[in-house]
N, C-alpha and C positions, 0 to 999 in steps of 0.2 A: 503494500500500499504506500502510497506516496506522500501521506502527510499524516503525521499524528492526528488525533480526533478525542484529545484529552477529557471531551465534555459528552462524546458519544451522542451529539446532534445533527451530523449528517443523515439523510434517507437514503442517500445512492454512494455506491462503492466501485472503483474498478480495483479489479486484483490481475494478478499475473499470475502465469502457472509455478512464478518461485513460493507464490502464499498458499500453494496445496499441501495440505488438506487443508481446505475452507471452514473457518468456524466463526460464528459469533457468539460473543464479543470477541474483537481480532487481537493478537498483540497490542497494537496501536491505542486499543480503546482504553480508559477507564474503567477498571472490574468493580470498584467502590458502588458503583450506582448503577451495575448492570445485571440482565439477569443470569440464568444458569448456560453453562455453553452448550451450544450444539452445533454439531457436526453439517455443515450445506453441501448437497451434491450438485456442484456446480460443473462438473466435467461433461457433463449428458448434453448439455442444453446450453451451456455459454452464460444460463443467468441462474440466481437463487434469490429466492426471499426469505428471510428468519420468520419462524414460527411467533418468535415472541414478540419483537419490536418492530417488525417489520421493513425494516433495512434490506433495501436490494442492491443485488451483487452483480455484477459484470464481470467475466473474463475476458480479458483482452488478450486478443491475436487466440482466439477458441479456435480451437480446429476439431469439425464434428468428426472426422475420422480418428483422431487422437494418435496418428501416426506418426507425430514432429516430437510428441512427449512420453 
């Protein structure tokens, strides 16, 4: 993730293959005011939405064939 989000106030995040496996809250987020960690299956569609907070994630450079990763 490109920027720290210590307040967990963003609603959309762009992540890379380097950030996988993806979970919310991410390591860049503050944990003192967060929900339990949940892993998000973003690899299949290139997008995921957290069931707890509604944050949406987009996988940059998503490869539907997964051949490059």
